Each structure stands twice: as structure tokens, then as C-alpha cells.
N, C-alpha and C positions, 0 to 999 in steps of 0.2 A: 150305668152300660153295662153292656156285655160285652167282654172281649172277644175281641177279633181271634180266628180260626191263630190266622198264622202269627200271632200277637201272644199267642198259650205258655210256648213256653218259656218269657217271663219273667213270668211272675210263680214265689211259693208256691209249695204244692195245698199250703194252708193256710192262699187267699178269701177263702169265700170267710174264716175264722181270723181271721184276722181286721178283715173290712168293715165284721158286726162287730170289732173289739171299739173302734174305731167310732162306725156309724152311732153302739150304742148304748157300746160304757162313757167313750169321750167328750161327744158332740149330746148327750143325751137324746138323743132320738131328734135332732131337729137338726135343722142345714149350717153349717160355722157360716158359711158365707152370706147371707140375712136372717137367717131363725125357722125359716119351714118347717112346720112337723112333718116327719116319716106317716104318710098312712091316710093323709090327711087330708081334705075335699079344699082348695082354699079360694078365693075368688080376690080376683089380681084385676088387670088391668092393662095387660100386654106391655109397660111402661117399665116394669119391675114394682112400682107401689102393688098391695098386697095386706088385703084383707083379713088382720087376725082378730082370733075371736077370741080369744081363751085371756088377747091383753082387751081387746072391743075397740081396738083402732087402727088406721091405716099405720101401712107403714114401705119403704124407701125396698129399692134394692141391695142399699147393707143393711135392713131389721131395725132403726132409726123409726118412730113414730115422724108420721107428715102427718101432715092438714090438703083437705080439700080445698082446692078455689074455688071461686063461682063459674068462672068456663071449663069444669071439670063437668062431664056427660057420664058419664055413671052409668044410667041404664041403657045409653047407647052402648059403652067400651068395655062394660065388664064382660069375664066368661070369668069360667073355672077350670081350674083343674089338679089329680092328684099326685102331691107329691112325694117321688119317689129314692130319696138317700143313696147314695155311691161314696164313697170313699173314692179319691182321686188321688192324683202322687202332683205335687204343690212344685215338683222342677222335674215334671213328664218325663221321667227315670223309675221302669218300674223293677230297676232291680235295688233299687234304693226307696226299704220298705222300713226306717225309722218310721216312730212313729211320729217326730217333729214333722217328715213330710209329707204325713199323710192330712187327707182330708178330711169335712163327710163335705159333700154338698151338695142337690136337689137341683135338678137340670139346669133348673138353668143355670141358676152359678158352676155347676162343670162343666155349660158347650161357651163358659163366658172364660171361665181359665182361659180352658180346649182351642180358643180362639188362633190363637196362633199357630196353633203344635195342628190341627185341619189343614188350614192356609196348605202351611212349609211341606204336608202329606200330598194336599191335594196337586200343589206346584214339580213336584218330584213323580204324580200320580202321572201330570199330561204331560211333566217332559217325558215319563221313557212311551208313552203311548208315539210319541214324538218323534222319539231315538227308530224306533222300533219302526215305523211307518216309515223314515227318512232309507235307514239301512235293507228294509224288502222294498221298498217302492210302490208297499198298498197305501189305501186313503188313511190319513183323518179318520180318528171315528174322538 
């Protein structure tokens, strides 16, 4: 995920190299949350289940092998996505770059991990907008 301009100074200057070590050195090019391989296009059902071509089986959102039930409409719901790994801070503190605090996540796992933080930032943004509207008697946007 790209780093927002206002947050760039929180990251160390060698962040690209540090991220590469986590994503490709420690994680071996696979998501540490679900096991999806970096750079590959995978089939998924939208609920976290995805087709692992290497193991020739369906996996759940945690990377465990799962079976499909008779009620699953595979042909109607299957989609594809290209997997891109990103290094994530487990505690959301960008100054804490210890290897134990960094994880290699695919887009889905990264968004699920960051969901509470995104909600907090969204609330803060909306709160600021309303406060500025109250302060200057402008319309809320």
C-alpha cells in the first residue's frame, strides 16, 4: 500500500529494503496471514477462500485447507485477484520497526488488520470537518 505523503517522515529512510527483507526473506514471498503467493493471480470466492494452485486445494482466510460444500456456487462467485505483498506494522506504530512487529500481508489481510485504525482515522477526519464547519459556520462536506 502506498504511504500517504503526510506519514512518510514516520518511516525510516531504508524502509524499501527493510520491507523487502520481511516480505521476501522471512515470509518467502507468501502472505503471513493467509499464505497467498506474491505476484500471482489467484482465484477466490470473495469470502476469504482462495484456490492454492501449488497444493491443488481451496484455503480459507487463514491459509488452512477447506473443502467446498454442495451449496457453493463456484462458477457464479469465483473472481481473480493479483496478490501484492506489503509490510505492515502489527501495532500500527510506524516508528517500531522490530522484525517481530512487522508482517508481510497481502491486500486482503492488510486491510483486515488495519480496519480498526482506518475506522479511527475516518472518525477523526469527519470530526475535524465538522469542527471546522462549526468554527467558521460553513457547510459540512
